[in-house]
C-alpha positions as CSV (number, residue, x, y, z in Angstrom):
1,M,111.6,-0.9,-59.6
2,L,109.6,0.6,-62.6
3,I,111.5,3.0,-64.7
4,K,108.9,5.1,-66.5
5,N,111.1,7.5,-68.4
6,K,112.2,5.9,-71.6
7,K,115.5,7.9,-71.8
8,T,116.3,6.9,-68.3
9,R,115.7,3.2,-69.1
10,A,117.8,3.5,-72.3
11,A,120.6,5.1,-70.4
12,L,120.5,2.4,-67.8
13,I,120.7,-0.3,-70.5
14,A,123.7,1.3,-72.0
15,L,125.3,1.7,-68.5
16,L,124.7,-1.9,-67.7
17,A,126.1,-3.0,-71.0
18,L,129.3,-1.1,-70.4
19,G,129.6,-1.7,-66.7
20,S,129.3,-5.4,-66.8
21,A,131.1,-6.3,-70.0
22,A,134.0,-7.8,-68.2
23,A,131.8,-9.9,-65.9
24,W,131.1,-12.7,-68.4
25,P,133.7,-15.1,-69.7
26,R,134.5,-15.3,-73.3
27,V,134.3,-18.6,-75.1
28,A,136.9,-20.3,-77.3
29,S,136.2,-20.0,-81.0
30,A,136.9,-23.7,-81.6
31,E,133.4,-24.7,-80.7
32,T,130.0,-23.2,-81.4
33,V,128.4,-21.8,-78.3
34,L,125.0,-20.3,-77.7
35,R,124.6,-18.1,-74.6
36,I,121.1,-17.4,-73.4
37,G,119.8,-14.9,-70.8
38,M,116.8,-16.4,-69.0
39,T,114.2,-14.5,-67.1
40,A,114.6,-16.8,-64.0
41,A,116.6,-15.6,-61.0
42,D,118.3,-19.0,-60.6
43,I,119.1,-22.0,-62.7
44,P,116.0,-24.3,-62.7
45,R,116.5,-27.5,-60.8
46,T,118.4,-30.1,-62.9
47,L,117.6,-33.4,-61.2
48,G,114.8,-34.3,-63.6
49,Q,111.7,-32.4,-62.4
50,P,112.5,-28.7,-62.8
51,D,111.1,-25.9,-60.7
52,Q,110.7,-22.3,-62.0
53,G,107.5,-23.2,-63.8
54,F,107.5,-24.0,-67.5
55,E,110.7,-22.0,-68.0
56,G,112.3,-24.8,-66.0
57,N,110.8,-27.4,-68.3
58,R,112.0,-25.4,-71.3
59,F,115.6,-25.1,-70.2
60,T,116.5,-28.0,-67.9
61,G,113.6,-30.4,-68.6
62,L,113.2,-30.7,-72.4
63,T,116.9,-30.2,-73.0
64,M,118.5,-33.0,-70.8
65,Y,115.5,-35.2,-70.5
66,D,112.6,-36.9,-72.5
67,A,109.2,-38.0,-71.4
68,L,107.0,-40.8,-72.7
69,T,105.1,-38.3,-74.8
70,S,106.4,-35.0,-76.3
71,W,105.3,-31.8,-77.9
72,D,105.8,-31.3,-81.6
73,L,107.8,-28.0,-81.7
74,S,108.8,-28.2,-85.4
75,S,106.3,-25.6,-86.8
76,A,105.7,-21.9,-86.3
77,D,102.3,-22.1,-88.0
78,K,100.5,-25.1,-86.6
79,P,99.5,-25.6,-82.9
80,S,101.9,-27.9,-81.1
81,V,100.4,-31.3,-80.5
82,V,101.4,-34.4,-78.5
83,I,103.6,-36.9,-80.3
84,P,105.5,-40.0,-79.4
85,G,108.5,-39.5,-77.2
86,L,110.1,-42.4,-75.3
87,A,106.9,-44.2,-75.9
88,T,106.1,-45.1,-79.5
89,E,102.4,-45.8,-79.0
90,W,99.8,-46.1,-76.3
91,Q,96.2,-47.3,-75.9
92,V,93.6,-47.2,-73.2
93,D,92.0,-50.5,-72.2
94,D,88.5,-50.7,-73.7
95,A,87.2,-52.8,-70.8
96,D,88.8,-50.7,-68.0
97,K,89.6,-47.1,-69.0
98,T,91.8,-46.6,-65.9
99,K,94.5,-48.8,-67.5
100,W,96.8,-47.7,-70.3
101,T,99.5,-49.7,-72.2
102,F,102.6,-47.8,-73.4
103,K,105.0,-49.4,-75.9
104,L,108.6,-48.1,-75.3
105,R,111.1,-46.9,-77.9
106,P,113.9,-49.5,-78.3
107,G,117.6,-48.8,-78.4
108,V,117.5,-45.6,-76.2
109,T,120.2,-45.1,-73.5
110,F,120.7,-42.6,-70.8
111,H,123.7,-40.2,-70.9
112,D,125.6,-42.6,-68.6
113,G,125.1,-45.4,-71.1
114,S,122.5,-47.4,-69.1
115,P,119.5,-48.7,-71.0
116,F,116.1,-47.0,-71.0
117,N,113.4,-49.7,-70.5
118,A,110.2,-50.5,-68.5
119,D,112.1,-50.7,-65.2
120,A,113.2,-47.1,-65.7
121,V,109.7,-46.0,-66.3
122,V,108.4,-47.7,-63.2
123,W,111.3,-46.2,-61.2
124,N,110.5,-42.7,-62.4
125,V,106.8,-42.9,-61.7
126,E,107.6,-44.1,-58.2
127,K,110.1,-41.4,-57.6
128,V,107.1,-39.0,-57.3
129,L,104.2,-41.3,-56.3
130,K,105.5,-44.1,-54.1
131,Q,106.5,-42.7,-50.7
132,D,108.2,-45.9,-49.5
133,A,110.4,-46.2,-52.7
134,P,114.1,-45.6,-52.0
135,Q,114.2,-43.0,-54.8
136,F,111.1,-41.1,-53.7
137,D,111.8,-37.4,-53.6
138,A,109.2,-35.1,-51.9
139,S,110.9,-32.1,-53.5
140,Q,109.9,-33.3,-56.9
141,V,106.3,-34.2,-56.1
142,G,104.8,-30.7,-56.1
143,V,105.9,-29.8,-59.6
144,T,105.0,-33.2,-61.0
145,A,102.1,-34.9,-59.3
146,S,100.0,-31.7,-59.5
147,R,100.4,-31.9,-63.3
148,M,99.2,-35.5,-63.6
149,P,96.9,-35.9,-60.5
150,T,95.1,-39.1,-61.6
151,L,98.2,-41.2,-62.3
152,A,98.3,-43.9,-59.6
153,S,100.9,-46.5,-60.5
154,A,103.1,-48.1,-63.1
155,K,103.7,-51.8,-63.8
156,K,106.2,-53.5,-66.1
157,I,104.6,-55.9,-68.6
158,D,107.9,-56.7,-70.4
159,D,111.2,-54.8,-71.0
160,M,109.6,-52.5,-73.6
161,T,106.0,-52.3,-72.3
162,V,104.5,-50.7,-69.2
163,E,100.9,-50.4,-67.9
164,L,99.9,-47.1,-66.2
165,T,96.9,-47.0,-64.0
166,T,94.9,-43.9,-63.2
167,K,92.6,-43.3,-60.2
168,E,89.7,-42.6,-62.6
169,P,89.1,-42.7,-66.3
170,D,91.2,-39.9,-67.7
171,S,91.6,-39.1,-71.4
172,F,94.1,-36.4,-70.6
173,L,96.8,-38.8,-69.3
174,P,99.0,-38.9,-72.5
175,I,99.2,-35.1,-72.5
176,N,99.9,-35.0,-68.7
177,L,102.8,-37.4,-69.2
178,T,104.8,-34.8,-71.1
179,N,105.7,-33.5,-67.7
180,L,107.2,-36.7,-66.3
181,F,110.9,-36.6,-67.3
182,M,112.9,-39.9,-67.3
183,T,116.1,-39.8,-65.2
184,S,118.7,-42.6,-65.1
185,P,118.0,-45.0,-62.2
186,A,121.5,-46.5,-62.7
187,K,123.2,-43.1,-62.2
188,W,121.1,-42.3,-59.2
189,Q,121.8,-45.7,-57.7
190,A,125.5,-45.2,-58.0
191,F,125.2,-42.0,-56.0
192,Y,123.0,-43.7,-53.5
193,D,125.5,-46.5,-52.9
194,K,128.2,-44.0,-52.2
195,A,126.1,-41.6,-50.1
196,E,126.5,-41.0,-46.4
197,G,123.5,-40.6,-44.1
198,A,121.9,-41.7,-40.9
199,D,119.2,-43.6,-42.7
200,A,117.9,-44.5,-46.2
201,K,116.0,-41.3,-46.5
202,A,119.1,-39.2,-45.8
203,K,121.1,-41.2,-48.3
204,S,118.4,-40.7,-50.8
205,Q,118.4,-37.0,-50.4
206,A,122.2,-37.0,-50.7
207,A,122.0,-39.0,-53.9
208,W,119.5,-36.6,-55.4
209,T,121.8,-33.7,-54.5
210,A,124.7,-35.4,-56.2
211,F,122.6,-36.3,-59.2
212,A,121.6,-32.6,-59.7
213,K,125.2,-31.7,-60.1
214,D,125.9,-34.6,-62.5
215,A,122.6,-35.3,-64.2
216,S,121.8,-38.1,-66.6
217,G,118.7,-38.2,-68.9
218,T,118.1,-39.3,-72.4
219,G,117.7,-35.9,-73.9
220,P,119.5,-34.1,-76.8
221,W,121.7,-32.1,-74.4
222,K,124.0,-33.4,-71.7
223,M,125.1,-31.5,-68.6
224,A,128.7,-30.3,-68.8
225,S,129.0,-28.0,-65.8
226,F,126.7,-26.4,-63.3
227,T,127.1,-23.4,-60.9
228,P,123.9,-22.7,-59.0
229,R,122.6,-19.1,-59.5
230,E,125.3,-18.5,-62.1
231,R,125.3,-20.8,-65.1
232,L,124.5,-24.2,-66.5
233,E,126.5,-25.5,-69.5
234,L,125.0,-28.1,-71.7
235,V,126.7,-29.9,-74.6
236,K,125.1,-31.7,-77.5
237,N,124.3,-35.4,-77.2
238,A,125.8,-36.6,-80.4
239,S,124.3,-40.1,-79.9
240,Y,120.8,-38.9,-79.3
241,W,118.2,-41.4,-80.4
242,D,116.3,-39.0,-82.7
243,K,119.1,-38.2,-85.3
244,A,117.0,-35.3,-86.7
245,R,117.2,-33.6,-83.3
246,V,120.9,-33.9,-82.6
247,P,121.9,-30.3,-81.7
248,K,123.7,-28.3,-84.4
249,I,125.7,-26.3,-81.9
250,D,128.3,-27.7,-79.5
251,K,127.4,-26.0,-76.3
252,M,124.5,-24.0,-74.8
253,V,125.1,-21.8,-71.7
254,L,122.1,-20.8,-69.6
255,L,122.5,-17.6,-67.5
256,P,119.9,-16.3,-64.9
257,M,119.1,-12.7,-65.7
258,P,115.8,-11.7,-64.1
259,E,115.8,-8.0,-64.9
260,A,114.7,-7.1,-68.4
261,N,117.1,-4.1,-68.7
262,A,120.0,-6.2,-67.6
263,R,119.2,-9.0,-70.1
264,T,118.9,-6.4,-72.9
265,A,122.2,-4.8,-71.9
266,A,123.9,-8.1,-72.0
267,L,122.7,-8.8,-75.5
268,L,123.6,-5.3,-76.8
269,S,127.1,-5.6,-75.3
270,G,127.7,-9.1,-76.8
271,Q,127.8,-10.9,-73.5
272,V,124.9,-13.2,-74.6
273,D,123.5,-14.2,-77.9
274,W,119.8,-14.6,-77.0
275,V,117.6,-13.2,-74.3
276,E,114.1,-14.0,-73.3
277,A,111.6,-11.1,-72.9
278,P,113.7,-8.1,-73.8
279,A,112.8,-4.7,-72.4
280,P,110.0,-3.4,-74.7
281,D,111.5,0.1,-74.7
282,A,114.7,-1.2,-76.2
283,L,113.1,-2.8,-79.3
284,P,113.7,0.0,-81.7
285,E,117.4,0.1,-80.8
286,L,117.7,-3.7,-81.0
287,K,116.2,-3.7,-84.5
288,Q,118.3,-0.7,-85.6
289,R,121.4,-2.5,-84.6
290,G,120.5,-5.6,-86.5
291,F,119.3,-7.9,-83.7
292,K,116.6,-10.3,-84.5
293,L,113.2,-10.4,-82.7
294,S,111.2,-13.6,-82.6
295,A,107.6,-13.8,-81.3
296,N,104.6,-15.9,-81.8
297,E,101.2,-16.1,-80.1
298,Q,101.4,-18.8,-77.4
299,P,98.8,-20.8,-75.6
300,H,99.8,-18.9,-72.5
301,V,97.6,-16.6,-70.4
302,W,98.6,-13.6,-68.2
303,P,95.9,-13.3,-65.6
304,W,94.9,-12.5,-62.1
305,Q,93.6,-15.7,-60.4
306,F,90.9,-14.7,-57.9
307,S,90.6,-15.9,-54.3
308,R,87.1,-17.4,-53.7
309,V,87.6,-18.1,-50.0
310,E,85.1,-16.7,-47.5
311,G,85.3,-12.9,-47.2
312,S,87.1,-12.4,-50.6
313,P,85.9,-9.3,-52.4
314,W,86.0,-11.4,-55.6
315,N,83.1,-13.6,-54.5
316,D,80.8,-10.9,-56.0
317,I,80.5,-11.7,-59.7
318,R,79.7,-8.0,-60.4
319,V,83.2,-7.2,-59.1
320,R,84.8,-9.9,-61.2
321,K,83.1,-8.7,-64.3
322,A,83.8,-5.1,-63.6
323,A,87.5,-5.8,-63.3
324,N,87.5,-7.6,-66.7
325,L,85.7,-4.6,-68.3
326,C,87.9,-1.9,-66.8
327,V,91.2,-2.9,-68.5
328,D,92.2,-1.4,-71.9
329,R,94.1,-4.3,-73.2
330,E,94.8,-2.7,-76.6
331,G,96.3,0.3,-74.7
332,L,98.5,-2.1,-72.8
333,K,99.6,-3.8,-76.0
334,D,100.3,-0.7,-78.0
335,G,101.8,1.3,-75.2
336,L,103.7,-0.4,-72.5
337,L,104.4,-3.7,-74.3
338,A,105.2,-2.3,-77.7
339,G,102.9,-4.8,-79.4
340,L,104.3,-7.8,-77.7
341,M,101.0,-9.4,-76.4
342,V,97.6,-10.5,-77.7
343,P,94.6,-9.2,-75.7
344,A,92.8,-11.9,-73.8
345,S,89.0,-12.4,-73.8
346,G,89.3,-15.8,-72.1
347,T,91.7,-18.6,-71.9
348,F,91.0,-19.3,-75.6
349,E,90.2,-16.9,-78.3
350,P,87.6,-17.3,-81.1
351,G,88.5,-20.0,-83.5
352,H,90.0,-22.3,-80.9
353,P,88.1,-25.6,-80.6
354,W,87.8,-25.1,-76.8
355,R,86.5,-21.5,-77.0
356,G,82.8,-22.3,-76.9
357,K,80.2,-19.5,-76.9
358,P,80.4,-17.4,-73.8
359,S,77.7,-14.9,-73.3
360,F,79.9,-12.5,-71.2
361,E,82.0,-10.5,-73.6
362,I,85.3,-9.5,-72.1
363,K,86.3,-6.1,-73.6
364,Y,87.1,-2.5,-72.5
365,D,83.9,-0.8,-71.3
366,K,84.7,1.5,-68.4
367,A,81.2,2.8,-68.1
368,A,79.8,-0.7,-67.8
369,A,82.5,-1.6,-65.2
370,Q,81.7,1.5,-63.1
371,K,78.0,0.7,-63.2
372,L,78.6,-2.8,-62.0
373,M,80.8,-1.5,-59.2
374,Q,78.2,1.0,-58.1
375,E,75.6,-1.8,-58.1
376,A,78.0,-3.7,-55.8
377,G,78.2,-0.8,-53.4
378,Y,81.3,1.0,-54.5
379,G,82.1,4.4,-56.0
380,P,84.4,7.4,-56.0
381,N,84.1,7.8,-52.3
382,K,84.1,4.1,-51.4
383,K,86.9,2.2,-53.0
384,L,87.3,-1.6,-52.9
385,T,90.7,-2.6,-51.7
386,V,92.2,-5.7,-53.3
387,K,95.6,-7.2,-52.8
388,T,97.4,-9.0,-55.6
389,Q,100.5,-11.1,-55.2
390,T,103.0,-10.9,-58.1
391,S,106.7,-11.3,-58.9
392,A,109.5,-9.1,-60.2
393,S,110.2,-11.5,-63.0
394,G,109.9,-15.2,-63.9
395,S,108.8,-17.8,-66.3
396,G,106.2,-16.4,-68.6
397,Q,105.5,-13.4,-66.3
398,M,106.3,-11.1,-69.2
399,Q,106.9,-7.7,-67.6
400,P,105.0,-8.2,-64.3
401,L,105.7,-5.0,-62.4
402,P,105.0,-2.5,-65.2
403,M,101.9,-4.6,-66.3
404,N,100.5,-4.7,-62.7
405,E,101.1,-1.0,-62.2
406,Y,99.2,-0.5,-65.5
407,L,96.3,-2.5,-64.0
408,Q,96.6,-0.7,-60.7
409,Q,96.0,2.6,-62.5
410,A,93.3,1.3,-64.8
411,L,91.3,-0.3,-62.1
412,A,91.5,2.8,-60.0
413,E,89.1,4.4,-62.5
414,C,86.6,1.7,-61.6
415,Y,86.8,2.3,-57.8
416,F,89.4,-0.4,-57.0
417,D,92.3,0.3,-54.7
418,V,94.9,-2.2,-55.8
419,K,97.7,-3.2,-53.5
420,L,100.7,-5.1,-54.9
421,D,102.6,-7.7,-52.9
422,V,105.8,-8.2,-55.0
423,I,107.8,-11.4,-54.1
424,E,110.5,-13.5,-55.8
425,W,109.2,-15.7,-58.6
426,N,109.9,-19.1,-57.2
427,T,108.3,-18.1,-53.9
428,L,105.2,-16.9,-55.8
429,F,105.2,-20.2,-57.7
430,T,105.4,-22.2,-54.5
431,N,102.5,-20.3,-53.0
432,W,100.5,-21.0,-56.2
433,R,100.5,-24.6,-55.1
434,R,99.7,-23.8,-51.5
435,G,96.7,-21.6,-52.2
436,A,95.0,-18.4,-51.0
437,K,94.5,-19.8,-47.5
438,D,98.2,-20.3,-46.9
439,P,100.2,-17.8,-44.8
440,S,102.6,-17.4,-47.8
441,A,99.8,-15.7,-49.7
442,N,100.2,-12.7,-47.3
443,G,96.4,-12.1,-47.3
444,S,96.3,-11.6,-51.1
445,H,92.9,-11.7,-52.8
446,A,94.5,-12.6,-56.2
447,T,97.7,-14.1,-57.6
448,N,99.4,-13.2,-60.8
449,V,100.9,-16.4,-62.1
450,T,100.8,-17.0,-65.9
451,Y,99.6,-20.3,-67.1
452,A,100.1,-22.5,-70.1
453,A,96.9,-23.4,-72.0
454,M,98.1,-26.1,-74.4
455,D,96.2,-29.0,-72.9
456,P,92.9,-29.4,-71.1
457,F,94.3,-30.1,-67.6
458,F,96.7,-27.2,-67.7
459,A,94.3,-24.7,-69.3
460,L,91.1,-25.4,-67.3
461,V,90.8,-28.4,-65.0
462,R,93.5,-27.6,-62.5
463,F,92.0,-24.1,-61.8
464,L,88.3,-24.8,-62.0
465,Q,87.7,-28.3,-60.5
466,S,87.0,-28.1,-56.8
467,G,89.1,-31.3,-56.2
468,M,92.1,-29.5,-57.6
469,A,92.3,-27.1,-54.6
470,P,95.7,-27.1,-52.8
471,P,97.7,-29.2,-52.1
472,V,96.4,-31.3,-55.0
473,S,97.0,-28.8,-57.8
474,N,96.6,-25.1,-58.8
475,N,93.0,-24.1,-57.8
476,W,94.7,-21.4,-55.8
477,G,91.5,-19.5,-55.0
478,F,89.5,-22.6,-54.0
479,I,86.8,-22.3,-56.7
480,N,83.9,-24.6,-55.8
481,N,81.4,-24.5,-58.7
482,P,79.3,-27.7,-59.2
483,K,78.8,-26.9,-62.9
484,F,82.5,-26.7,-63.4
485,D,83.0,-30.1,-61.7
486,E,80.3,-31.7,-63.8
487,L,81.8,-30.4,-67.1
488,V,85.3,-31.5,-66.0
489,K,84.1,-35.0,-65.4
490,K,82.3,-35.0,-68.7
491,A,85.5,-33.9,-70.6
492,R,87.9,-36.2,-68.7
493,Q,85.8,-39.3,-69.3
494,T,85.1,-38.6,-73.0
495,F,87.7,-40.4,-75.1
496,D,86.3,-39.4,-78.5
497,P,88.3,-36.3,-79.5
498,A,85.5,-34.3,-81.1
499,A,83.1,-35.0,-78.2
500,R,85.8,-34.1,-75.7
501,D,86.5,-30.8,-77.5
502,A,82.8,-30.0,-77.2
503,A,82.8,-30.7,-73.5
504,L,85.9,-28.5,-73.0
505,A,84.3,-25.7,-75.0
506,E,81.3,-25.8,-72.6
507,L,83.6,-25.7,-69.6
508,H,85.6,-22.7,-71.0
509,A,82.4,-20.8,-71.9
510,A,81.1,-21.4,-68.4
511,S,84.4,-20.1,-66.9
512,V,84.3,-16.9,-68.9
513,D,80.6,-16.3,-68.1
514,D,81.6,-16.6,-64.4
515,A,84.5,-14.2,-64.9
516,A,86.7,-16.8,-63.2
517,F,89.9,-14.9,-63.8
518,L,90.9,-11.4,-64.7
519,Y,92.0,-12.3,-68.3
520,V,94.6,-9.8,-69.5
521,A,97.0,-11.0,-72.2
522,H,98.3,-13.9,-74.1
523,D,102.1,-14.0,-74.3
524,V,103.9,-14.0,-77.6
525,G,107.2,-15.3,-76.1
526,P,109.4,-12.4,-77.4
527,R,113.0,-13.3,-77.8
528,A,115.8,-11.1,-79.1
529,M,119.0,-12.6,-80.5
530,S,122.2,-11.9,-82.3
531,P,122.1,-11.8,-86.1
532,K,124.5,-14.7,-86.0
533,V,121.8,-17.0,-84.6
534,T,119.9,-18.9,-87.3
535,G,117.6,-21.9,-87.6
536,V,115.2,-20.8,-84.8
537,V,111.7,-22.1,-85.1
538,Q,109.4,-20.3,-82.6
539,P,106.3,-22.6,-82.4
540,K,102.9,-21.8,-81.1
541,S,104.0,-23.2,-77.8
542,W,105.4,-22.2,-74.4
543,F,108.4,-24.5,-75.3
544,I,111.0,-24.3,-78.0
545,D,113.4,-26.8,-79.5
546,F,117.0,-25.7,-79.4
547,S,118.3,-28.6,-81.5
548,P,118.0,-26.9,-85.0
549,V,119.6,-23.6,-83.8
550,S,122.9,-22.7,-85.3
551,I,125.3,-19.8,-84.5
552,A,128.0,-18.3,-86.7
553,Q,131.4,-17.8,-85.2
């Protein structure tokens, strides 16, 4: 429900704060505890490969688990880059660029005390790629394999060395591997040995169900207690392998709070210490009462992704360009979102090495948009009906209902009749992988799922390459453009960083010139928190490191 009257919204926030004050447990003062209100409607999956998009990775992936490669989240000023994680170094084979050697970090143990080694890496690769492996879990494949589609296999060289093989030369692999979290094979095996089931597959599913309730990774946080849809409690891993990232607080409590007003009310009433994406209308009150606001431009885009299947109204490039010219992004920023966005003129803005030189300038030009629509056969007496699927909340969705209603009103001035299909976030995210042709799309012509743009595959390839159409990855609209495919291949098979950047810039410019998306905003990841919270570093990333955060009692 969109509450347009600011006084009404403020009153609701106050009412929620008072009405639910008794609903949240108080914590003992003997330990330092950080309570966070997430935008998700449920706790992201805890078994190693989270759902709920990258909000899942942020809260139940990067906290309890590590990957072979990691993101440097230590700076608020510099772009986050890939750094060693559980692998200390890696190299592609000069003679066969489908083979990579990864040297593993010695002395690392899982939370259950078992060793991290090459056997564990092979086991974790096979949990999502090898269907006849006992630990293979189909439920983890969709959120993992689609993010590293060229990885084919893993082989142990010695205890601290593995060889990874890709289906084709792929310079993006080290970046993709930030999404493959290492779970404890020993812990899973213990659950499997005790599991009941009619066959090995049933026992495997039972083992993963048990593992999700008592997880074991190598990360800086360990699972303490878990109540689905209610709360996840994590405690610091005092023996974490990176001593600089041992958490400074004792416990972190994650609470699903999908409605912005409810999150804000919880913060104002002292029920939580930190909320993601506070209600924009409440920012003046939050600042007046001494709460902190943290924000930073992220490589994260808020778009409409167009269907390009037969019969889609977006197959006409004049219509796609008209939509991009009909949105007053500055008005959206300064009005509805109270400054908490950066207007988007593509996936990357000028100055980024992957920006390129697009000839189509995405800006607000209503007259040009109307002209394009008239050329396409539409006008005041003949509107073009388009249906867009969105969510009520979710990972990186910012304020999806108010923002989509803003677009609905803006595009009406350019002869669009926008229908909104509002569904639950995780359902929307699932359809994102199934595509525009799937019944779960409900006949939508576009989908509104935000996307991270911090690496080439996530930012461009998975949407633009024809081979990434569902069920492989996130080319939801089934784009099939030979020029895009050619440039993807060029970038993927270029291992020199500067030459690869140039190829990616060509690809991005081509996508903007094609008006591949309706580009609306870049998220700034707004967070509001108690003045007691210190040590927060908000990087130029979709992720954040909770390890340096402190809270006064």
